[in-house]
MMTF fields as JSON, N, C-alpha, C and O atoms, coordinates in Angstrom:
{
  "mmtfVersion": "1.0.0",
  "mmtfProducer": "UNKNOWN",
  "numBonds": 287,
  "numAtoms": 288,
  "numGroups": 72,
  "numChains": 1,
  "numModels": 1,
  "chainsPerModel": [1],
  "groupsPerChain": [72],
  "chainIdList": ["A"],
  "bondAtomList": [4, 2, 8, 6, 12, 10, 16, 14, 20, 18, 24, 22, 28, 26, 32, 30, 36, 34, 40, 38, 44, 42, 48, 46, 52, 50, 56, 54, 60, 58, 64, 62, 68, 66, 72, 70, 76, 74, 80, 78, 84, 82, 88, 86, 92, 90, 96, 94, 100, 98, 104, 102, 108, 106, 112, 110, 116, 114, 120, 118, 124, 122, 128, 126, 132, 130, 136, 134, 140, 138, 144, 142, 148, 146, 152, 150, 156, 154, 160, 158, 164, 162, 168, 166, 172, 170, 176, 174, 180, 178, 184, 182, 188, 186, 192, 190, 196, 194, 200, 198, 204, 202, 208, 206, 212, 210, 216, 214, 220, 218, 224, 222, 228, 226, 232, 230, 236, 234, 240, 238, 244, 242, 248, 246, 252, 250, 256, 254, 260, 258, 264, 262, 268, 266, 272, 270, 276, 274, 280, 278, 284, 282],
  "bondOrderList": [1, 1, 1, 1, 1, 1, 1, 1, 1, 1, 1, 1, 1, 1, 1, 1, 1, 1, 1, 1, 1, 1, 1, 1, 1, 1, 1, 1, 1, 1, 1, 1, 1, 1, 1, 1, 1, 1, 1, 1, 1, 1, 1, 1, 1, 1, 1, 1, 1, 1, 1, 1, 1, 1, 1, 1, 1, 1, 1, 1, 1, 1, 1, 1, 1, 1, 1, 1, 1, 1, 1],
  "groupList": [{"groupName": "MET", "atomNameList": ["N", "CA", "C", "O"], "elementList": ["N", "C", "C", "O"], "formalChargeList": [0, 0, 0, 0], "bondAtomList": [1, 0, 2, 1, 3, 2], "bondOrderList": [1, 1, 2], "singleLetterCode": "M", "chemCompType": "L-PEPTIDE LINKING"}, {"groupName": "LEU", "atomNameList": ["N", "CA", "C", "O"], "elementList": ["N", "C", "C", "O"], "formalChargeList": [0, 0, 0, 0], "bondAtomList": [1, 0, 2, 1, 3, 2], "bondOrderList": [1, 1, 2], "singleLetterCode": "L", "chemCompType": "L-PEPTIDE LINKING"}, {"groupName": "VAL", "atomNameList": ["N", "CA", "C", "O"], "elementList": ["N", "C", "C", "O"], "formalChargeList": [0, 0, 0, 0], "bondAtomList": [1, 0, 2, 1, 3, 2], "bondOrderList": [1, 1, 2], "singleLetterCode": "V", "chemCompType": "L-PEPTIDE LINKING"}, {"groupName": "GLY", "atomNameList": ["N", "CA", "C", "O"], "elementList": ["N", "C", "C", "O"], "formalChargeList": [0, 0, 0, 0], "bondAtomList": [1, 0, 2, 1, 3, 2], "bondOrderList": [1, 1, 2], "singleLetterCode": "G", "chemCompType": "PEPTIDE LINKING"}, {"groupName": "ALA", "atomNameList": ["N", "CA", "C", "O"], "elementList": ["N", "C", "C", "O"], "formalChargeList": [0, 0, 0, 0], "bondAtomList": [1, 0, 2, 1, 3, 2], "bondOrderList": [1, 1, 2], "singleLetterCode": "A", "chemCompType": "L-PEPTIDE LINKING"}, {"groupName": "TRP", "atomNameList": ["N", "CA", "C", "O"], "elementList": ["N", "C", "C", "O"], "formalChargeList": [0, 0, 0, 0], "bondAtomList": [1, 0, 2, 1, 3, 2], "bondOrderList": [1, 1, 2], "singleLetterCode": "W", "chemCompType": "L-PEPTIDE LINKING"}, {"groupName": "PRO", "atomNameList": ["N", "CA", "C", "O"], "elementList": ["N", "C", "C", "O"], "formalChargeList": [0, 0, 0, 0], "bondAtomList": [1, 0, 2, 1, 3, 2], "bondOrderList": [1, 1, 2], "singleLetterCode": "P", "chemCompType": "L-PEPTIDE LINKING"}, {"groupName": "GLN", "atomNameList": ["N", "CA", "C", "O"], "elementList": ["N", "C", "C", "O"], "formalChargeList": [0, 0, 0, 0], "bondAtomList": [1, 0, 2, 1, 3, 2], "bondOrderList": [1, 1, 2], "singleLetterCode": "Q", "chemCompType": "L-PEPTIDE LINKING"}, {"groupName": "THR", "atomNameList": ["N", "CA", "C", "O"], "elementList": ["N", "C", "C", "O"], "formalChargeList": [0, 0, 0, 0], "bondAtomList": [1, 0, 2, 1, 3, 2], "bondOrderList": [1, 1, 2], "singleLetterCode": "T", "chemCompType": "L-PEPTIDE LINKING"}, {"groupName": "GLU", "atomNameList": ["N", "CA", "C", "O"], "elementList": ["N", "C", "C", "O"], "formalChargeList": [0, 0, 0, 0], "bondAtomList": [1, 0, 2, 1, 3, 2], "bondOrderList": [1, 1, 2], "singleLetterCode": "E", "chemCompType": "L-PEPTIDE LINKING"}, {"groupName": "ILE", "atomNameList": ["N", "CA", "C", "O"], "elementList": ["N", "C", "C", "O"], "formalChargeList": [0, 0, 0, 0], "bondAtomList": [1, 0, 2, 1, 3, 2], "bondOrderList": [1, 1, 2], "singleLetterCode": "I", "chemCompType": "L-PEPTIDE LINKING"}, {"groupName": "ARG", "atomNameList": ["N", "CA", "C", "O"], "elementList": ["N", "C", "C", "O"], "formalChargeList": [0, 0, 0, 0], "bondAtomList": [1, 0, 2, 1, 3, 2], "bondOrderList": [1, 1, 2], "singleLetterCode": "R", "chemCompType": "L-PEPTIDE LINKING"}, {"groupName": "LYS", "atomNameList": ["N", "CA", "C", "O"], "elementList": ["N", "C", "C", "O"], "formalChargeList": [0, 0, 0, 0], "bondAtomList": [1, 0, 2, 1, 3, 2], "bondOrderList": [1, 1, 2], "singleLetterCode": "K", "chemCompType": "L-PEPTIDE LINKING"}, {"groupName": "CYS", "atomNameList": ["N", "CA", "C", "O"], "elementList": ["N", "C", "C", "O"], "formalChargeList": [0, 0, 0, 0], "bondAtomList": [1, 0, 2, 1, 3, 2], "bondOrderList": [1, 1, 2], "singleLetterCode": "C", "chemCompType": "L-PEPTIDE LINKING"}, {"groupName": "ASN", "atomNameList": ["N", "CA", "C", "O"], "elementList": ["N", "C", "C", "O"], "formalChargeList": [0, 0, 0, 0], "bondAtomList": [1, 0, 2, 1, 3, 2], "bondOrderList": [1, 1, 2], "singleLetterCode": "N", "chemCompType": "L-PEPTIDE LINKING"}, {"groupName": "PHE", "atomNameList": ["N", "CA", "C", "O"], "elementList": ["N", "C", "C", "O"], "formalChargeList": [0, 0, 0, 0], "bondAtomList": [1, 0, 2, 1, 3, 2], "bondOrderList": [1, 1, 2], "singleLetterCode": "F", "chemCompType": "L-PEPTIDE LINKING"}, {"groupName": "TYR", "atomNameList": ["N", "CA", "C", "O"], "elementList": ["N", "C", "C", "O"], "formalChargeList": [0, 0, 0, 0], "bondAtomList": [1, 0, 2, 1, 3, 2], "bondOrderList": [1, 1, 2], "singleLetterCode": "Y", "chemCompType": "L-PEPTIDE LINKING"}, {"groupName": "SER", "atomNameList": ["N", "CA", "C", "O"], "elementList": ["N", "C", "C", "O"], "formalChargeList": [0, 0, 0, 0], "bondAtomList": [1, 0, 2, 1, 3, 2], "bondOrderList": [1, 1, 2], "singleLetterCode": "S", "chemCompType": "L-PEPTIDE LINKING"}, {"groupName": "HIS", "atomNameList": ["N", "CA", "C", "O"], "elementList": ["N", "C", "C", "O"], "formalChargeList": [0, 0, 0, 0], "bondAtomList": [1, 0, 2, 1, 3, 2], "bondOrderList": [1, 1, 2], "singleLetterCode": "H", "chemCompType": "L-PEPTIDE LINKING"}, {"groupName": "ASP", "atomNameList": ["N", "CA", "C", "O"], "elementList": ["N", "C", "C", "O"], "formalChargeList": [0, 0, 0, 0], "bondAtomList": [1, 0, 2, 1, 3, 2], "bondOrderList": [1, 1, 2], "singleLetterCode": "D", "chemCompType": "L-PEPTIDE LINKING"}],
  "groupTypeList": [0, 1, 1, 1, 2, 3, 4, 5, 2, 6, 7, 8, 2, 9, 8, 10, 11, 8, 12, 12, 13, 6, 1, 14, 15, 11, 15, 10, 10, 10, 16, 2, 8, 4, 4, 8, 1, 1, 8, 2, 16, 17, 16, 10, 10, 18, 19, 5, 2, 15, 1, 8, 1, 14, 3, 1, 17, 4, 1, 7, 17, 3, 10, 14, 1, 1, 10, 12, 10, 11, 18, 9],
  "groupIdList": [1, 2, 3, 4, 5, 6, 7, 8, 9, 10, 11, 12, 13, 14, 15, 16, 17, 18, 19, 20, 21, 22, 23, 24, 25, 26, 27, 28, 29, 30, 31, 32, 33, 34, 35, 36, 37, 38, 39, 40, 41, 42, 43, 44, 45, 46, 47, 48, 49, 50, 51, 52, 53, 54, 55, 56, 57, 58, 59, 60, 61, 62, 63, 64, 65, 66, 67, 68, 69, 70, 71, 72],
  "secStructList": [7, 2, 2, 2, 2, 2, 6, 6, 2, 2, 2, 2, 2, 2, 2, 2, 2, 2, 6, 7, 7, 7, 1, 7, 2, 2, 2, 2, 2, 2, 2, 2, 2, 2, 2, 2, 2, 2, 2, 2, 2, 2, 2, 2, 6, 6, 7, 2, 2, 2, 2, 2, 2, 2, 2, 2, 2, 2, 2, 2, 2, 2, 2, 2, 2, 2, 2, 2, 2, 2, 2, 7],
  "xCoordList": [-15.249, -16.179, -17.36, -18.576, -16.587, -17.184, -17.538, -18.542, -16.348, -16.416, -17.743, -18.588, -17.693, -18.537, -20.225, -21.131, -20.157, -21.896, -22.041, -23.111, -20.423, -20.825, -21.166, -21.71, -20.623, -20.76, -22.453, -22.675, -23.481, -24.663, -25.411, -26.52, -24.969, -25.472, -25.978, -27.17, -25.075, -25.317, -26.702, -27.596, -26.579, -27.006, -28.833, -29.806, -28.913, -29.983, -30.947, -32.161, -29.874, -30.016, -31.159, -32.132, -30.205, -30.87, -32.237, -33.019, -32.367, -33.478, -34.582, -35.649, -34.35, -35.347, -35.812, -36.945, -34.806, -35.036, -35.991, -36.787, -35.882, -36.687, -37.796, -38.458, -37.655, -38.692, -38.33, -39.116, -36.978, -36.952, -35.666, -34.68, -35.66, -34.532, -33.705, -34.526, -32.399, -32.122, -31.343, -30.792, -31.393, -30.584, -31.557, -32.765, -30.73, -31.396, -31.91, -31.193, -33.354, -34.231, -33.606, -33.458, -33.201, -32.764, -31.131, -30.836, -30.481, -29.367, -29.799, -29.144, -30.766, -31.256, -31.905, -31.954, -32.455, -33.352, -32.35, -32.966, -30.877, -29.395, -28.991, -28.84, -28.812, -27.822, -28.805, -28.375, -29.451, -30.646, -30.713, -30.398, -31.09, -31.042, -29.65, -29.642, -28.94, -27.265, -26.462, -25.653, -26.907, -26.547, -27.383, -26.938, -29.067, -29.827, -29.209, -29.328, -28.74, -28.259, -27.036, -26.603, -26.221, -24.998, -25.101, -24.36, -25.725, -26.438, -26.407, -25.398, -27.76, -27.96, -26.994, -26.967, -26.277, -24.776, -23.85, -22.902, -24.028, -22.61, -23.179, -22.482, -25.09, -25.526, -25.271, -25.034, -25.263, -25.035, -23.604, -23.399, -22.488, -21.493, -20.8, -19.625, -21.801, -21.577, -20.309, -19.533, -20.488, -19.355, -20.03, -20.287, -20.262, -20.309, -20.235, -21.121, -18.726, -18.546, -18.999, -19.465, -18.912, -19.821, -21.165, -21.768, -21.792, -23.178, -23.94, -25.131, -22.987, -23.245, -23.223, -24.135, -21.539, -21.842, -22.799, -22.965, -23.447, -23.916, -25.562, -26.141, -25.915, -26.99, -27.068, -27.962, -26.53, -26.568, -26.651, -27.278, -25.494, -26.213, -27.447, -28.181, -27.572, -29.144, -30.314, -31.179, -30.304, -31.184, -31.212, -32.061, -30.046, -29.748, -30.218, -30.673, -30.41, -30.378, -31.771, -32.337, -32.336, -33.51, -34.274, -35.442, -34.171, -34.742, -34.65, -35.663, -33.799, -34.032, -34.966, -35.906, -34.715, -35.674, -37.267, -38.045, -37.589, -38.874, -39.628, -40.707, -38.51, -38.596, -39.009, -39.845, -38.191, -38.257, -39.744, -40.333, -40.052, -41.539, -42.43, -43.211, -42.507, -43.359, -43.885, -45.016, -42.342, -42.594, -42.424, -42.331, -42.34, -42.208, -43.078, -42.967],
  "yCoordList": [62.041, 62.37, 61.578, 61.751, 60.615, 59.626, 58.508, 57.873, 58.07, 56.795, 56.845, 55.958, 58.174, 58.232, 58.083, 57.336, 59.171, 58.804, 57.399, 56.801, 56.771, 55.482, 54.364, 53.348, 54.78, 53.63, 53.127, 52.134, 54.164, 54.249, 53.562, 53.105, 53.43, 53.271, 51.763, 51.497, 50.805, 49.588, 48.964, 48.231, 49.369, 49.685, 50.306, 49.564, 51.425, 51.94, 51.008, 50.916, 50.487, 50.006, 48.616, 48.159, 48.243, 46.887, 47.198, 46.257, 47.861, 48.476, 48.668, 48.063, 49.463, 49.643, 48.619, 48.606, 47.372, 46.531, 45.415, 44.77, 45.264, 44.223, 44.964, 44.389, 46.314, 46.759, 46.134, 45.657, 46.37, 46.032, 46.502, 46.438, 47.134, 47.685, 46.872, 46.555, 46.305, 45.627, 46.767, 46.4, 47.905, 48.471, 49.081, 49.317, 49.211, 49.638, 50.672, 51.652, 50.901, 52.232, 53.37, 54.428, 52.939, 54.526, 54.932, 56.043, 53.939, 54.543, 55.339, 56.329, 54.943, 55.814, 57.122, 58.14, 56.832, 58.09, 58.765, 59.641, 58.759, 59.467, 60.085, 61.275, 58.794, 58.801, 60.428, 61.572, 60.163, 61.195, 62.662, 63.6, 62.933, 63.581, 64.562, 65.792, 64.009, 64.248, 64.834, 65.761, 64.067, 64.469, 65.384, 66.291, 65.407, 66.68, 68.309, 69.302, 68.403, 69.218, 69.354, 70.11, 68.886, 69.131, 69.494, 70.326, 69.041, 69.939, 71.309, 72.004, 71.828, 72.909, 73.665, 74.784, 73.456, 74.077, 74.079, 74.862, 73.136, 73.68, 74.871, 75.842, 74.806, 76.096, 77.248, 78.191, 77.435, 78.503, 78.916, 80.111, 78.035, 78.66, 78.235, 78.111, 78.119, 78.557, 77.345, 77.586, 76.084, 75.169, 74.071, 72.935, 74.424, 73.174, 72.095, 71.243, 71.978, 70.233, 69.49, 68.378, 70.039, 69.55, 69.398, 68.37, 70.641, 70.75, 69.459, 69.162, 68.805, 68.315, 66.641, 65.818, 66.578, 65.49, 64.757, 63.556, 65.969, 65.699, 65.699, 64.636, 66.585, 66.483, 64.894, 64.187, 64.53, 63.179, 61.876, 60.832, 62.47, 61.206, 61.115, 60.145, 62.469, 62.407, 61.854, 61.27, 62.11, 61.649, 60.132, 59.547, 59.848, 58.044, 57.686, 56.569, 57.844, 57.656, 57.6, 56.703, 58.818, 58.903, 58.185, 58.231, 57.576, 56.472, 55.367, 54.672, 55.088, 53.715, 53.902, 53.138, 54.873, 55.501, 55.24, 54.604, 55.885, 55.779, 54.167, 53.703, 53.664, 52.164, 51.313, 50.418, 51.729, 51.168, 51.074, 50.18, 52.663, 53.026, 52.483, 51.676, 52.736, 52.473, 50.735, 50.267, 49.943, 48.684, 47.796, 46.6, 48.381, 47.329, 47.158, 46.129],
  "zCoordList": [7.13, 7.558, 6.702, 6.777, 5.828, 5.071, 5.562, 5.242, 6.745, 7.342, 8.333, 8.454, 9.035, 10.115, 9.567, 9.937, 8.51, 7.534, 7.033, 6.92, 6.643, 5.971, 6.586, 6.152, 8.12, 8.617, 9.266, 9.959, 8.78, 9.406, 8.256, 8.534, 7.035, 5.523, 5.793, 5.64, 6.187, 6.016, 6.948, 6.524, 7.954, 9.02, 8.571, 8.704, 8.172, 7.676, 6.265, 6.082, 5.541, 4.331, 4.534, 3.934, 5.994, 6.082, 7.395, 7.528, 7.87, 8.66, 7.493, 7.601, 6.432, 5.407, 4.829, 4.348, 4.785, 3.96, 4.656, 3.975, 5.81, 6.567, 7.886, 8.75, 7.608, 8.126, 9.923, 10.741, 10.022, 11.607, 12.007, 11.272, 13.56, 13.776, 14.755, 15.615, 15.134, 15.999, 17.074, 18.112, 16.717, 17.844, 19.332, 19.322, 20.382, 21.289, 21.419, 21.221, 21.801, 21.888, 22.222, 21.609, 23.467, 24.13, 23.171, 22.73, 23.086, 22.176, 20.753, 20.429, 20.027, 19.057, 19.347, 18.656, 20.675, 20.741, 21.628, 22.236, 22.042, 22.638, 21.385, 21.108, 20.521, 18.984, 18.314, 18.164, 18.193, 17.212, 17.878, 17.146, 19.18, 19.993, 19.993, 19.96, 20.021, 20.133, 18.752, 18.708, 17.752, 15.949, 15.594, 14.891, 16.043, 15.874, 16.548, 15.83, 17.571, 18.178, 18.123, 18.992, 17.383, 17.198, 15.557, 15.034, 15.115, 13.418, 13.925, 13.809, 14.632, 14.954, 15.387, 14.874, 16.077, 16.321, 15.39, 15.436, 14.364, 13.351, 12.786, 12.493, 12.534, 11.553, 12.069, 11.314, 13.601, 14.187, 14.067, 13.85, 14.187, 14.283, 12.659, 12.314, 12.058, 10.498, 9.71, 8.786, 10.464, 10.217, 9.157, 9.553, 7.977, 7.162, 7.108, 7.038, 7.145, 7.438, 8.205, 7.956, 9.27, 10.639, 10.49, 10.798, 9.907, 10.068, 8.787, 8.88, 7.625, 6.583, 7.519, 7.595, 8.256, 9.112, 10.015, 10.226, 10.54, 11.998, 10.967, 10.744, 10.63, 9.582, 8.926, 9.392, 8.285, 7.766, 8.449, 8.271, 9.585, 10.789, 11.407, 11.592, 11.742, 12.251, 11.735, 12.388, 10.26, 8.644, 9.403, 10.077, 9.012, 8.865, 10.297, 10.046, 11.53, 12.705, 13.056, 13.681, 12.513, 12.364, 11.464, 11.849, 10.501, 9.481, 10.376, 10.452, 10.979, 12.202, 13.245, 13.463, 13.859, 14.945, 14.581, 15.293, 13.287, 12.72, 12.596, 12.963, 11.924, 11.955, 12.845, 12.727, 14.021, 15.038, 15.86, 16.467, 15.503, 16.324, 15.534, 16.038, 14.371, 13.35, 13.382, 13.257, 13.638, 13.046, 14.017, 13.741, 15.666, 16.319, 17.804, 18.47]
}
C-alpha cells in the first residue's frame, strides 16, 4: 500500500511546486475516475485498507488533475 501511494508523492510534490503537470490529460482523468470508483466500492464492502489506498491515490492524482486544468 505504501509503495502504491508513495509512488504518487514525488509527482504530486513536483506538480505543486512547479504548477505544471506533465502527465497525459486522458491518463489522469481515467486514473482519478478509477481510483474514486474503487474508493466508493471499498467503502461499500467495508474494506478499510483499500479504502485508504484508493482514497489517497484518488486525492494525489486529483491534485495533479486540478493543477493540470487550472495552470495549463
